[in-house]
KOLBA-955082 format. One line per field, with one value per residue: chain; residue number from 1; x, y, z of N, C-alpha, C, O in turn. Coordinates in steps of 0.2 Angstrom, whole numbers, plus 2048, in hexadecimal, padded with zeros to 3 digits. Layout:
chain	[A_...];
resi	[NUM_...];
n_px	[X_...];
n_py	[Y_...];
n_pz	[Z_...];
ca_px	[X_...];
ca_py	[Y_...];
ca_pz	[Z_...];
c_px	[X_...];
c_py	[Y_...];
c_pz	[Z_...];
o_px	[X_...];
o_py	[Y_...];
o_pz	[Z_...];
//
This chain:
chain	[A_A_A_A_A_A_A_A_A_A_A_A_A_A_A_A_A_A_A_A_A_A_A_A_A_A_A_A_A_A_A_A_A_A_A_A_A_A_A_A_A_A_A_A_A_A_A_A_A_A_A_A_A_A_A_A_A_A_A_A_A_A_A_A_A_A_A_A_A_A_A_A_A_A_A_A_A_A_A_A_A_A_A_A_A_A_A_A_A_A_A_A_A_A_A_A_A_A_A_A_A_A_A_A_A_A_A_A_A_A_A_A_A_A_A_A_A_A_A_A_A_A_A_A_A_A_A_A_A_A_A_A_A_A_A_A_A_A_A_A_A_A_A_A_A_A_A_A_A_A_A_A_A_A_A_A_A_A_A_A_A_A_A_A_A_A_A_A_A_A_A_A_A_A_A_A_A_A_A_A_A_A_A_A_A_A_A_A_A_A_A_A_A_A_A_A_A_A_A_A_A_A_A_A_A_A_A_A_A_A_A_A_A_A_A_A_A_A_A_A_A_A_A_A_A_A_A_A_A_A_A_A_A_A_A_A_A_A_A_A_A_A_A_A_A_A_A_A_A_A_A_A_A_A_A_A_A_A_A_A_A_A_A_A_A_A_A_A_A_A_A_A_A_A_A_A_A_A_A_A_A_A_A_A_A_A_A_A_A_A_A_A_A_A_A_A_A_A_A_A_A_A_A_A_A_A_A_A_A_A_A_A_A_A_A_A_A_A_A_A_A_A_A_A_A_A_A_A_A_A_A_A_A_A_A_A_A_A_A_A_A_A];
resi	[1_2_3_4_5_6_7_8_9_10_11_12_13_14_15_16_17_18_19_20_21_22_23_24_25_26_27_28_29_30_31_32_33_34_35_36_37_38_39_40_41_42_43_44_45_46_47_48_49_50_51_52_53_54_55_56_57_58_59_60_61_62_63_64_65_66_67_68_69_70_71_72_73_74_75_76_77_78_79_80_81_82_83_84_85_86_87_88_89_90_91_92_93_94_95_96_97_98_99_100_101_102_103_104_105_106_107_108_109_110_111_112_113_114_115_116_117_118_119_120_121_122_123_124_125_126_127_128_129_130_131_132_133_134_135_136_137_138_139_140_141_142_143_144_145_146_147_148_149_150_151_152_153_154_155_156_157_158_159_160_161_162_163_164_165_166_167_168_169_170_171_172_173_174_175_176_177_178_179_180_181_182_183_184_185_186_187_188_189_190_191_192_193_194_195_196_197_198_199_200_201_202_203_204_205_206_207_208_209_210_211_212_213_214_215_216_217_218_219_220_221_222_223_224_225_226_227_228_229_230_231_232_233_234_235_236_237_238_239_240_241_242_243_244_245_246_247_248_249_250_251_252_253_254_255_256_257_258_259_260_261_262_263_264_265_266_267_268_269_270_271_272_273_274_275_276_277_278_279_280_281_282_283_284_285_286_287_288_289_290_291_292_293_294_295_296_297_298_299_300_301_302_303_304_305_306_307_308_309_310_311_312_313_314_315_316_317_318_319_320_321_322_323_324_325_326_327_328_329_330_331_332_333_334_335_336_337_338_339_340_341_342];
n_px	[687_67C_677_669_66A_668_65D_657_64B_641_639_62C_62A_62A_61E_615_616_612_604_600_5FD_606_604_5F8_5F7_5EE_5E1_5E2_5E4_5D8_5D0_5D5_5D0_5D7_5D6_5CA_5BF_5BB_5C0_5CA_5D9_5E8_5F4_604_614_61B_612_60E_607_5FB_5F7_5F5_5EB_5E1_5DF_5DB_5CE_5C7_5C8_5CF_5C8_5C3_5C5_5D3_5D3_5D2_5CD_5C6_5BC_5C3_5CD_5C6_5C3_5CE_5DA_5EB_5EB_5E5_5E6_5EB_5E2_5D6_5D5_5D4_5C7_5BF_5C1_5BA_5AD_5AA_5AA_59F_595_595_58F_587_583_58B_597_596_595_5A2_5AA_5A5_5AA_5B7_5B8_5BE_5C1_5C3_5C7_5C6_5C8_5BA_5B4_5B7_5B2_5B7_5C4_5C9_5CA_5D2_5DE_5E2_5E1_5E5_5EF_5F0_5ED_5EA_5E8_5D8_5D8_5DD_5DB_5D9_5E5_5E0_5D3_5D7_5DC_5D1_5C9_5D1_5D0_5C4_5B9_5B2_5BB_5C7_5D4_5DD_5E5_5F0_5F4_600_604_60F_61B_628_631_639_62D_626_61B_61C_617_613_611_60B_613_609_605_60C_60A_5FC_5F4_5EA_5EC_5E5_5D7_5DB_5E9_5F8_606_616_628_636_643_64E_648_641_634_633_63B_632_638_643_64B_646_641_635_634_628_627_628_62D_63A_63F_63F_646_652_655_65A_659_662_666_666_65C_656_647_63C_633_621_614_617_626_631_63C_64D_64A_64E_653_64B_654_654_65A_656_656_655_64C_646_63E_62E_625_61E_60E_605_5FD_5F9_601_60D_614_618_621_624_625_628_61B_61E_629_624_61E_629_631_63C_637_62A_61A_610_600_5F6_5FE_605_60F_620_62A_636_646_648_63E_62F_61F_610_600_5F5_5FB_5FC_5F7_5EE_5EE_5E5_5DC_5DD_5D1_5CB_5BC_5B6_5AA_59E_592_594_59D_594_58C_597_59A_58E_58F_59B_598_58F_596_5A5_5AD_5B1_5AD_5B1_5AC_5B4_5AE_5A4_59F_5A8_5AF_5AA_5AC_5BA_5BE_5B9_5C2_5CE_5CC_5CD_5DB_5E0_5DD_5E5_5F2_5F2_5F3_600];
n_py	[27B_26D_262_258_248_23B_22F_225_21A_212_202_204_211_212_20B_213_21E_218_216_222_226_22D_23A_23D_240_245_241_233_231_234_22A_21E_221_229_236_244_24C_259_260_264_26C_262_263_269_260_267_270_270_277_279_26C_267_270_26D_260_262_267_25D_25C_253_248_249_246_24B_258_25C_269_275_27C_286_288_28F_29A_2A2_29B_29B_2A8_2AB_2AA_29D_29A_29F_297_28A_28C_28D_281_27A_27E_279_26B_26B_26E_266_261_25B_266_270_26B_26C_279_27E_278_27F_28B_28A_28B_289_28A_282_285_27D_273_26B_25C_24D_252_24E_249_256_25C_254_254_262_266_25C_257_24C_23F_242_252_257_25E_26C_27E_28E_29B_2A8_2A7_2A4_2B1_2B9_2B5_2B8_2C5_2C9_2D1_2CA_2C0_2BC_2B6_2AF_2A1_29A_289_27F_270_261_25C_253_24F_242_23B_244_251_25F_26F_27D_28E_29E_2AB_2AF_2A3_2A2_2AF_2B2_2A7_29C_28D_287_28D_29D_29A_29B_297_294_297_28D_291_29D_29C_2A1_2A7_2A2_2AB_2B1_2B3_2AA_29A_293_28B_285_27A_26E_268_25A_256_25C_255_247_247_24C_259_26B_27D_286_27A_272_26B_261_260_252_24C_24A_244_23A_232_22A_21D_21E_227_236_246_256_264_270_278_27A_284_283_28E_28E_285_27F_281_272_26E_264_260_25B_264_263_25A_260_269_279_284_292_296_299_291_285_287_289_27E_272_269_26A_26E_27B_284_27A_26F_272_27C_280_289_295_297_2A5_2AC_2B6_2B0_2AE_2B2_2AB_29E_299_28E_288_27B_27C_287_28E_295_2A2_2A8_2B9_2BA_2AE_2AF_2B7_2AE_2A3_2A9_2AA_29D_299_2A0_29B_28E_28D_28F_288_282_27B_27E_27A_278_275_26C_263_258_251_249_23C_237_237_22F_223_222_220_214_20C_20E_209_1FB_1F9_1FA_1EF_1E5_1E6];
n_pz	[2B5_2B3_2A6_2A4_2A0_2A3_2AB_2B8_2BD_2C9_2CA_2CF_2CD_2BF_2BD_2C3_2BA_2AE_2B0_2B3_2C0_2C8_2C5_2CB_2D9_2E4_2E0_2DF_2EC_2F1_2EB_2F1_2FE_307_306_303_2F8_2FD_30C_31A_316_313_320_321_325_32E_334_342_34C_345_343_350_355_34D_351_35F_35D_357_34A_343_340_333_322_319_30C_2FA_2F8_303_311_318_30E_303_309_30B_30F_310_313_31E_330_33C_346_340_335_33B_342_336_331_33C_33A_32E_332_33B_333_328_318_309_301_306_302_2F4_2F3_2F7_2ED_2E2_2E5_2E2_2D5_2C5_2B3_2A4_294_284_275_26E_273_27D_28D_299_295_292_29E_2A6_29E_29F_2AC_2B5_2AE_2A6_29A_288_27E_279_26E_264_267_25F_260_25F_265_272_275_273_27E_289_289_28D_298_2A2_2A6_2B2_2B1_2A3_29E_293_28D_286_27E_27B_27E_288_297_29B_29D_2A5_2A3_298_298_28F_292_298_2A2_2AB_2B1_2BD_2C3_2C4_2C4_2CD_2D5_2DE_2E7_2EB_2EC_2E5_2DB_2E3_2E4_2E7_2F2_2EA_2DD_2CE_2C2_2B0_2A3_296_289_288_288_294_2A4_2B0_2BE_2C5_2D6_2D7_2CB_2CC_2D7_2D4_2C8_2CC_2CA_2CA_2CD_2C0_2B9_2AA_29C_28E_285_281_273_273_27E_286_28C_281_282_27C_272_26A_271_270_267_26E_27D_28D_29B_2AD_2B7_2C3_2D1_2D6_2E5_2EE_2EA_2EC_2E1_2D0_2C9_2CF_2C7_2BB_2AE_2AA_29D_292_287_27A_278_276_26A_262_263_25C_24E_251_24A_244_242_240_23D_231_22F_233_23F_23B_242_24C_245_245_24C_244_24A_246_243_250_25D_26B_278_282_28D_29D_2A8_2B2_2B8_2BA_2C2_2C7_2C1_2B5_2AF_2AC_2A2_298_296_28F_284_27D_27C_273_268_260_269_279_28A_299_2A9_2B9_2C3_2D0_2C9_2C2_2CB_2CC_2C0_2BF_2C9_2C4_2B9_2C1_2C6_2BB_2B8_2C4_2C1_2B6_2BC_2C5_2BC_2B7];
ca_px	[680_67B_672_667_66B_667_658_656_645_640_633_626_629_628_617_611_616_60E_5FD_5FF_5FB_60A_601_5F1_5F8_5E8_5DB_5E4_5E3_5D0_5CE_5D6_5CD_5DB_5D4_5C4_5BF_5BA_5C2_5CF_5DF_5ED_5F9_60B_617_61E_60D_60D_602_5F4_5F5_5F3_5E5_5DB_5DD_5D7_5C8_5C4_5C7_5D3_5C3_5C1_5CA_5D6_5CF_5D5_5CB_5C2_5B8_5C8_5D0_5C3_5C2_5D5_5E0_5F1_5EB_5E2_5EA_5EA_5DB_5D0_5D5_5D1_5C0_5BC_5C0_5B5_5A7_5A9_5A9_599_590_596_589_588_582_591_59D_595_596_5A9_5AD_5A4_5AE_5BE_5B7_5C2_5BE_5C7_5C5_5CA_5C5_5B4_5B5_5B6_5B3_5BC_5CB_5CC_5CC_5D8_5E4_5E4_5E1_5E9_5F5_5EF_5EA_5EC_5E3_5D2_5D9_5E0_5D7_5DD_5E8_5DB_5CE_5DA_5DD_5CA_5C6_5D5_5CF_5BD_5B8_5B0_5C0_5CC_5DA_5DD_5EC_5F1_5F8_601_607_612_622_628_638_639_626_623_618_61F_611_614_60C_60E_615_603_604_60F_608_5F5_5F0_5E9_5EB_5DF_5D4_5E0_5EF_5FD_60D_61C_62E_63B_64A_64F_646_63D_631_637_63B_62F_63C_648_649_646_63C_634_632_624_62B_629_632_641_641_63F_64B_658_657_659_65A_668_668_663_65A_653_641_63B_62D_61C_612_61A_62D_633_643_651_649_653_64F_64B_65A_654_65D_652_659_650_64C_643_63A_629_624_619_607_601_5F8_5FC_605_614_618_618_626_621_629_625_617_622_62E_620_61D_62F_635_63E_633_623_617_60A_5FA_5F3_603_607_614_625_62C_63D_64A_648_639_629_61A_60A_5FB_5F1_5FE_5FD_5F1_5F0_5EA_5DF_5DC_5DB_5CE_5C7_5B7_5B5_5A5_59B_58C_597_59F_58E_58B_59C_599_589_591_5A0_595_58B_59B_5A8_5B2_5AE_5AF_5AF_5AD_5B7_5A9_5A4_59D_5AE_5B1_5A8_5B0_5C1_5BE_5B9_5C9_5D3_5CA_5D0_5E2_5E2_5DD_5EC_5F7_5F2_5F4_607];
ca_py	[279_266_261_252_243_234_22E_21E_21A_20C_1FF_207_218_211_209_219_222_215_216_229_228_232_241_23E_23E_246_23D_22C_230_234_224_219_223_22D_23D_246_252_25E_25F_268_26A_25F_267_267_25C_26C_274_26D_27B_278_265_267_274_269_25A_264_269_258_25C_24D_242_24B_244_251_259_260_270_275_283_28B_289_294_2A0_2A5_296_29D_2AF_2AB_2A7_296_29A_2A0_291_285_28E_28C_279_277_280_273_265_26B_270_262_25E_25B_26C_274_269_26E_280_27F_276_284_291_289_28A_28B_287_280_286_279_270_267_255_24B_257_24B_24A_25D_25E_24F_257_268_267_256_256_245_23E_247_257_255_262_273_284_293_2A1_2AE_2A6_2A6_2B8_2BC_2B3_2BB_2CC_2CA_2D4_2C5_2BB_2BE_2B5_2A9_29F_295_283_27B_269_25D_259_251_24E_23B_23A_24A_255_266_274_283_292_2A5_2AC_2AF_29D_2A4_2B5_2B3_2A1_299_286_286_294_2A1_297_29C_293_297_294_28B_295_2A3_29B_2A6_2A5_2A2_2B0_2AE_2B4_2A6_293_292_286_285_273_26C_265_253_255_25D_250_241_247_24F_260_271_283_286_275_272_265_261_25C_24D_24D_246_245_235_230_223_21B_21D_22C_23C_24C_25C_268_276_277_27E_286_283_294_28D_27F_281_27D_26D_270_25E_25F_259_269_262_256_264_26D_27F_288_297_293_29A_28C_27F_288_289_278_26F_263_26C_272_27F_284_273_26B_274_281_280_290_296_29A_2AC_2AF_2B7_2AB_2B1_2B0_2A6_298_296_28A_285_275_27E_28D_28E_29B_2A3_2AE_2BF_2B8_2A8_2B1_2B9_2A7_2A0_2AC_2A9_296_298_2A3_297_287_28E_28F_282_280_279_281_275_27A_270_26B_25C_253_24D_244_235_235_237_229_21E_222_21D_20D_209_20F_204_1F5_1F8_1F9_1E8_1E1_1E6];
ca_pz	[2B4_2B1_2A1_2A5_29A_2A5_2B0_2BA_2C0_2CC_2C7_2D2_2CA_2B9_2BD_2C4_2B4_2A9_2B2_2B4_2C7_2CB_2C4_2CE_2E0_2E8_2DD_2E1_2F3_2F2_2E9_2F6_304_30B_305_301_2F3_301_312_31C_312_317_324_31F_32B_333_336_348_34F_342_344_357_356_34A_356_364_35B_354_342_340_33D_32C_31D_316_306_2F5_2FA_309_313_319_308_2FF_30D_30C_310_313_314_325_336_33E_34A_33C_331_33F_343_330_331_340_337_329_336_33E_32E_322_314_302_2FF_308_2FE_2ED_2F3_2F7_2E7_2DE_2E7_2E0_2CE_2BF_2AD_29F_28D_280_270_270_274_284_292_29E_293_292_2A5_2A8_29B_2A1_2B4_2B8_2AA_2A4_293_283_27D_274_268_266_265_25C_264_25F_26A_279_276_274_285_28E_289_290_29F_2A7_2A8_2B6_2AD_29E_29D_28E_28E_27F_280_276_27F_28F_29A_29E_29F_2A8_29E_297_296_28C_294_299_2A9_2AF_2B5_2C3_2C5_2C6_2C4_2D4_2D4_2E2_2E8_2EF_2EC_2DF_2DB_2E6_2E2_2EC_2F2_2E6_2D7_2CB_2BC_2AA_29E_290_283_288_289_29B_2A6_2B7_2BF_2CB_2DB_2D6_2C6_2CE_2DC_2D1_2C3_2CF_2C7_2CE_2C9_2BD_2B5_2A3_299_288_285_27D_270_275_285_28A_28A_27E_283_276_26E_26A_274_26B_267_273_284_292_2A2_2B2_2BB_2CA_2D3_2DA_2EC_2ED_2EA_2ED_2DC_2CA_2C7_2D1_2C2_2B5_2AC_2A7_298_28E_282_274_277_273_263_25E_264_255_24C_252_244_246_23D_23E_23A_22A_22F_238_240_23A_248_24C_242_249_24A_243_24F_243_244_257_260_272_27A_287_291_2A4_2A9_2B8_2B7_2BF_2C6_2C5_2BC_2AF_2AD_2A9_29B_294_294_28A_27D_27A_27B_26C_263_25E_26E_27F_290_29E_2B0_2BD_2C9_2D3_2C4_2BF_2D0_2CB_2B9_2C0_2CD_2BF_2B6_2C5_2C7_2B5_2BA_2C9_2BE_2B2_2C1_2C8_2B6_2B5];
c_px	[680_676_670_667_66A_662_657_650_644_63A_62D_625_627_620_613_610_612_607_5FB_5FD_600_608_5FB_5F2_5F1_5E2_5DC_5E2_5DB_5CE_5CF_5D4_5D1_5DA_5CD_5C4_5BF_5BC_5C7_5D5_5E4_5F2_600_60E_619_619_60A_607_5FB_5F2_5F2_5EC_5DF_5DA_5D9_5D0_5C4_5C4_5CB_5CE_5C1_5C7_5CD_5D3_5D4_5D4_5C7_5BF_5BE_5CC_5CD_5C1_5C9_5DB_5E5_5F1_5E7_5E6_5E7_5E3_5D5_5D0_5D2_5C9_5BC_5BB_5BB_5AE_5A5_5A7_5A2_593_590_590_58B_588_588_597_59C_597_59E_5AC_5AB_5A8_5B5_5BE_5BC_5BF_5C4_5C4_5C9_5C5_5BF_5B6_5B3_5B7_5B8_5C3_5CD_5CE_5D2_5DE_5E6_5E5_5E6_5EE_5F6_5EC_5EC_5E6_5DE_5D3_5DB_5DA_5DC_5E0_5E3_5D5_5D0_5DA_5D6_5C8_5CA_5D3_5C8_5BD_5B6_5B5_5C6_5D3_5D9_5E4_5ED_5F6_5F9_606_60B_619_622_630_637_632_623_621_61B_619_614_60F_60F_610_60F_602_607_60D_601_5F1_5F0_5E7_5E6_5DD_5D9_5E7_5F3_603_612_622_632_641_649_64D_641_639_635_636_638_633_642_646_64B_640_63B_631_62D_629_62D_62E_639_643_643_645_652_65A_656_65A_661_66A_664_661_657_64D_641_634_627_61A_615_621_62E_63A_647_64F_64D_64F_64F_652_65A_656_659_656_654_651_649_63F_634_628_61E_612_602_5FB_5FC_601_60D_618_618_61E_623_626_625_621_61A_626_62A_61F_623_633_636_63A_62B_620_611_605_5F8_5F8_606_60D_619_628_634_640_64A_642_633_623_613_605_5F7_5F4_5FD_5F6_5F3_5EB_5E4_5E1_5D9_5D7_5CB_5C3_5B8_5AF_5A1_595_58F_59A_59A_58D_590_59B_594_58B_596_59D_591_590_59F_5AD_5AE_5B1_5AC_5B1_5B0_5B3_5A9_5A2_5A2_5B1_5B0_5AC_5B7_5C2_5BE_5BF_5CE_5D2_5CE_5D8_5E4_5E2_5E3_5F2_5F8_5F4_5FC_60B];
c_py	[271_265_259_24D_23C_234_227_21E_213_209_202_20D_217_20F_20F_21E_21F_216_21E_22B_22C_239_242_23D_23F_242_236_22C_230_22D_21E_21B_226_234_23E_24B_259_25C_264_266_267_264_264_264_261_271_271_270_279_271_264_26A_270_263_25C_266_263_257_256_248_243_248_24B_252_25D_268_26F_27C_288_28D_28F_29A_2A4_2A1_29A_2A5_2B0_2A8_2A0_296_29B_299_28B_286_28C_284_277_279_27B_26D_265_26C_26B_260_25E_262_271_272_26C_276_282_27D_27C_28A_290_288_28D_289_286_281_281_277_26C_260_252_250_254_24B_251_25E_25A_252_25D_269_262_254_24E_244_243_24C_255_259_268_278_28A_299_2A7_2AD_2A7_2AD_2BC_2BB_2B7_2C3_2CE_2CD_2CF_2BF_2BE_2BD_2AF_2A7_299_28F_281_275_266_25A_257_250_247_23A_23F_24F_25C_26A_27A_288_299_2A6_2AE_2A9_29E_2AA_2B5_2AC_29E_291_283_28D_298_29F_297_298_297_294_292_28F_29B_2A1_2A0_2A4_2A5_2A9_2AE_2AF_2AF_29F_291_28E_287_27E_273_268_25E_252_256_258_249_241_24A_255_266_277_284_280_276_26B_266_25D_257_24E_248_247_23F_233_22A_222_21B_223_232_242_251_260_26D_274_27C_27E_286_28A_293_287_281_27D_278_270_26A_25D_25C_25D_267_25D_259_268_273_282_28D_294_294_294_286_280_288_283_275_269_265_270_275_280_27E_26E_26C_279_280_287_290_299_2A1_2B0_2B0_2B1_2AE_2AE_2AA_29F_295_293_288_27F_277_284_28D_295_29C_2A9_2B3_2BE_2B2_2A9_2B3_2B2_2A3_2A3_2AA_2A2_295_29A_29E_290_287_28E_288_27F_27E_27C_27D_277_274_26F_264_257_24E_248_23D_232_233_230_223_21D_21E_216_209_209_20A_1FD_1F4_1F7_1F2_1E3_1E1_1E0];
c_pz	[2B1_2AC_2A3_29F_29C_2AA_2B2_2BE_2C3_2C9_2C9_2CE_2C3_2B8_2BE_2BE_2AF_2AA_2B3_2BB_2CA_2CA_2C7_2D6_2E4_2E6_2DF_2E8_2F5_2F0_2EE_2FD_309_30B_303_2FC_2F8_308_314_318_316_31A_322_326_330_335_33D_34C_34C_343_34B_358_353_34E_35C_363_357_34D_33F_33D_336_328_31A_30F_301_2F6_300_30B_314_313_304_303_30F_30D_313_315_31B_32A_338_342_345_337_335_341_33C_32F_336_33E_332_32D_338_339_327_31F_30D_2FF_300_303_2F7_2ED_2F3_2F1_2E2_2DF_2E4_2D8_2CA_2B9_2A8_298_288_27A_272_26F_27B_289_298_29C_293_299_2A7_2A4_29D_2A8_2B7_2B4_2A8_29D_28E_282_278_26E_269_264_263_261_265_264_271_27A_277_27B_28A_28E_28B_297_2A4_2A9_2AC_2B3_2A8_29D_298_28F_287_281_27A_278_287_291_29E_2A1_2A3_2A3_29E_295_295_28F_295_2A1_2AE_2B4_2BC_2C7_2C8_2C7_2CB_2D3_2D8_2E4_2ED_2EF_2E5_2E0_2DF_2E4_2E8_2EC_2EE_2DE_2D4_2C4_2B6_2A7_298_289_283_289_290_29E_2AE_2B9_2C5_2CF_2DA_2D1_2C8_2D3_2D8_2CC_2C6_2CC_2CB_2CA_2C6_2B8_2AF_2A1_292_288_280_27A_272_27C_289_287_287_27E_27D_271_26F_26D_26E_26C_26D_27A_288_299_2A7_2B6_2C2_2CB_2D7_2E0_2EA_2EE_2EC_2E7_2D6_2C7_2C9_2CC_2BC_2B4_2A8_2A3_295_288_27B_273_274_26B_25F_25F_25D_254_24D_24C_246_241_23B_23B_233_22A_235_239_23F_240_247_249_246_247_249_248_24C_242_24B_259_267_273_27E_28A_298_2A5_2B0_2B7_2BC_2C4_2C3_2C0_2B5_2AB_2A9_2A2_296_291_28E_284_27A_278_274_266_262_263_275_285_296_2A5_2B4_2C3_2CB_2CE_2C2_2C4_2CE_2C5_2BB_2C4_2C9_2BB_2BA_2C6_2C1_2B6_2BF_2C6_2BA_2B7_2C4_2C2_2B5_2B9];
o_px	[685_670_674_665_66B_662_656_650_646_636_628_61F_623_61D_60D_60B_60E_603_5F5_5FB_5FE_60A_5F8_5EE_5EF_5DF_5D7_5DF_5D9_5C9_5CB_5D4_5CF_5DC_5CA_5C9_5C3_5BA_5C9_5D7_5E5_5F4_601_60C_61A_61A_604_603_5F6_5EC_5ED_5E8_5DA_5D4_5D5_5CC_5BF_5C0_5CA_5D1_5BF_5CD_5C9_5D2_5D8_5D8_5C5_5C1_5BD_5CE_5D0_5BF_5CA_5E0_5E5_5F5_5E7_5EA_5E2_5DF_5D1_5CA_5CE_5C5_5B7_5B6_5B8_5AA_59F_5A2_59E_58E_58D_58B_590_58C_58A_59B_5A1_59A_5A0_5B1_5B0_5A9_5B9_5C2_5BE_5BA_5C9_5BF_5D0_5C0_5BF_5BB_5AE_5BD_5BC_5C7_5D3_5D3_5D6_5E4_5EC_5EA_5EA_5F2_5FB_5E9_5F1_5E1_5E0_5D0_5DC_5D6_5E2_5DC_5E3_5D3_5CD_5D8_5D6_5C5_5C7_5D4_5C6_5C2_5B6_5B3_5C9_5D8_5D4_5E8_5EA_5FB_5F5_60A_60A_61B_61E_634_635_632_61D_625_61C_616_617_609_614_60E_610_5FF_605_60D_600_5EC_5F5_5E2_5E3_5E1_5DA_5EB_5F1_605_612_622_632_643_644_64F_63F_63B_63B_631_63A_631_646_640_650_63B_640_62D_62D_62E_632_632_63E_649_648_649_657_660_652_65B_666_66E_660_663_656_64D_645_62F_629_61E_615_623_62B_63E_644_653_650_64A_653_656_65F_655_65A_658_64F_656_64A_63D_636_62A_61A_611_5FC_5F6_602_605_611_61E_619_621_620_62C_61F_623_619_628_62E_620_623_639_632_639_627_624_60D_606_5F7_5F6_609_610_617_62A_638_63D_64C_641_631_623_611_604_5F5_5F0_5FE_5F1_5F9_5E6_5DF_5E6_5D3_5DB_5CA_5C5_5BA_5AF_5A2_594_58C_59A_59B_58B_58F_59D_595_589_595_59F_590_58E_59B_5AF_5A8_5B7_5A6_5B7_5AE_5B5_5AC_5A3_5A1_5B5_5B5_5AE_5BA_5C7_5C1_5C1_5D2_5D7_5D0_5DB_5EA_5E6_5E6_5F6_5FD_5F6_5FE_611];
o_py	[270_267_255_24F_237_238_223_222_20E_20C_203_20F_21B_211_210_220_223_217_21F_231_230_23D_248_239_23A_23F_233_227_22D_22A_21A_217_227_238_239_24F_25D_257_268_261_269_268_25E_265_25F_275_26F_26D_279_270_261_268_270_261_258_266_264_253_255_243_23F_249_24F_24D_260_26C_26A_281_28E_293_293_29F_2A8_2A4_29B_2A7_2B6_2A4_29E_291_297_297_287_281_289_281_272_275_279_269_260_269_26D_25D_261_264_274_276_26E_278_286_281_27D_28E_295_286_293_285_289_27F_282_279_268_25E_254_253_258_24D_251_261_25D_252_25E_26C_264_24F_24B_249_247_24C_251_257_26A_277_28A_29A_2AA_2B2_2AA_2B0_2C0_2C0_2BA_2C6_2D4_2CB_2D0_2BA_2C3_2C1_2AB_2AB_294_290_280_276_269_257_258_251_247_237_23F_251_25F_268_27E_287_29B_2A1_2AD_2AA_29B_2AB_2B8_2AC_29E_28F_27E_291_296_2A2_295_296_29D_28D_295_291_29F_2A5_2A5_29E_2A9_2AC_2A9_2AC_2AF_29D_28F_28D_288_27B_277_266_25C_24D_252_256_246_23C_24A_256_265_277_282_281_27A_266_26C_257_256_251_242_249_240_234_225_226_217_224_233_243_251_25E_26F_26F_282_279_28A_28B_298_283_285_278_279_274_26B_25B_25B_25B_26A_25D_256_26A_271_284_28C_28F_290_293_282_27C_285_282_274_265_261_274_273_27D_27C_26A_268_279_27E_28A_28B_29D_2A4_2B6_2AC_2AF_2B2_2A8_2A6_29A_28F_295_288_27E_273_287_28B_29A_297_2AF_2B2_2C0_2B1_2A6_2B0_2B2_2A0_29F_2A9_2A0_292_298_29C_28E_282_28D_283_279_280_27E_27C_279_26E_272_25F_251_249_244_239_22D_22E_22D_21E_217_21A_212_203_204_207_1F9_1EE_1F3_1EF_1DE_1DC_1E0];
o_pz	[2AD_2AD_2A3_29A_298_2AF_2AD_2C3_2C0_2C5_2C5_2CD_2C0_2B3_2BB_2BC_2AB_2A5_2B4_2BD_2CF_2CE_2C7_2D8_2E8_2EA_2E1_2EA_2FA_2F4_2EF_302_30F_310_301_2FC_2F6_30B_310_317_31C_317_321_32B_336_339_33D_34E_350_344_34C_35C_355_34F_35E_367_355_34A_339_33A_333_329_319_30C_303_2F5_302_307_313_312_301_300_314_30B_319_318_31D_328_336_340_346_336_332_341_33D_32D_334_33F_332_32B_338_33A_322_322_30B_2FA_2FC_301_2F4_2E8_2F0_2EE_2DE_2DA_2E4_2D5_2CA_2BA_2A9_297_288_279_277_26B_27D_28A_29A_2A0_295_29A_2AA_2A8_29E_2AA_2BB_2B6_2A9_29B_290_284_273_269_26F_260_265_266_26A_267_275_280_27B_27E_28F_294_28C_29B_2AA_2AC_2AA_2B3_2A9_29A_299_293_283_285_274_274_28B_28D_2A3_2A7_2A4_29F_2A4_290_299_28E_292_2A5_2B4_2B9_2C1_2CD_2CD_2CA_2CF_2D0_2D7_2E4_2F3_2F2_2E0_2E6_2DE_2E3_2ED_2E6_2EE_2DA_2D8_2C1_2B6_2A8_295_284_27E_28B_292_29A_2B1_2B5_2CA_2CD_2DB_2D1_2C7_2D2_2D9_2CB_2C2_2CB_2D0_2C4_2CA_2B4_2AE_2A4_290_28A_27C_27D_274_280_28F_281_289_27B_278_26C_274_26B_269_270_26F_27C_287_29B_2A6_2B9_2C6_2C6_2DC_2E1_2E6_2F2_2ED_2E9_2D6_2C4_2C6_2CC_2B7_2B9_2A3_2A6_295_285_276_26D_270_267_259_25C_259_258_24A_249_24B_23B_235_238_230_225_23B_234_241_243_242_24A_24B_241_24E_249_250_241_24B_257_269_270_27D_28A_298_2A4_2B3_2B4_2C2_2C9_2BD_2BB_2B0_2A5_2A4_29D_290_28B_28A_27E_274_273_271_261_263_263_275_285_297_2A7_2B3_2C9_2C8_2D0_2BF_2C3_2CE_2C4_2B8_2C4_2CA_2BA_2B8_2C7_2C2_2B4_2BE_2C8_2BA_2B5_2C4_2C4_2B2_2B8];
//
């Protein structure tokens, strides 16, 4: 097993990390006009049958999208002919109304501290920016136990590996979470999820490729969301149990570890920064906080009731809908300006 202790990045890669554009591949492609929010999902280079079938039906005139009509109707659970038929239906019926409907069918929500809604979405979904604040573990447990929630997955932040964000979470991220409608994470080769009782990690495909890491290798996290050259790593040594298949989303640039690992990382303080956990000691629930919770409703109607309840309280529940497109495009314009200034 190799412990990672050195990383060399090209000037271009350093610029991408500085501007965070390496974490927004799809949104950047939208901004420069190579992709759309809604459209046929990009075919993989080895899906020659799909590429040819789309070409024969004139579908190649459409920009590929982050989500699409075939995506919300089954994606990889449907055969090639059905997928092309759905792509053709979208080509013939393309409209703003249909686009909004498709985006709505991919609906997730994020529960987090009140503050900037855009910041909450960027931090949790696109793994950008900092968290607007933490919410208590008890609120996560309350939401998770509701009958109108299909799943609730906690995120806890605070560390990185050479600029790649480390997210503490539960194994549900691999078992039930859908990063796109109907799409769950898949492992490369014989990779497997981390054991929540051990110092183990799962890497996104971009992290593994850029840092030259594989299953069985080990690493030590660094404190903070951004890597500071010359800083000392944490004492904890994490073993990689698997690498995820590429998703073409920001998740490819994330390192997933058990949420307990974030709570117990040396130097981390809990309960609003007042308590540090002793090695081996149980952590009281009232000390625990999470940065955000990824939710999926059992139905849009039940989700609406839940939003109203939570918004009357102290926390924010932000839907991931089309209204963020303009805000994110505006952010990308600022990122492009920073890039040109370097």
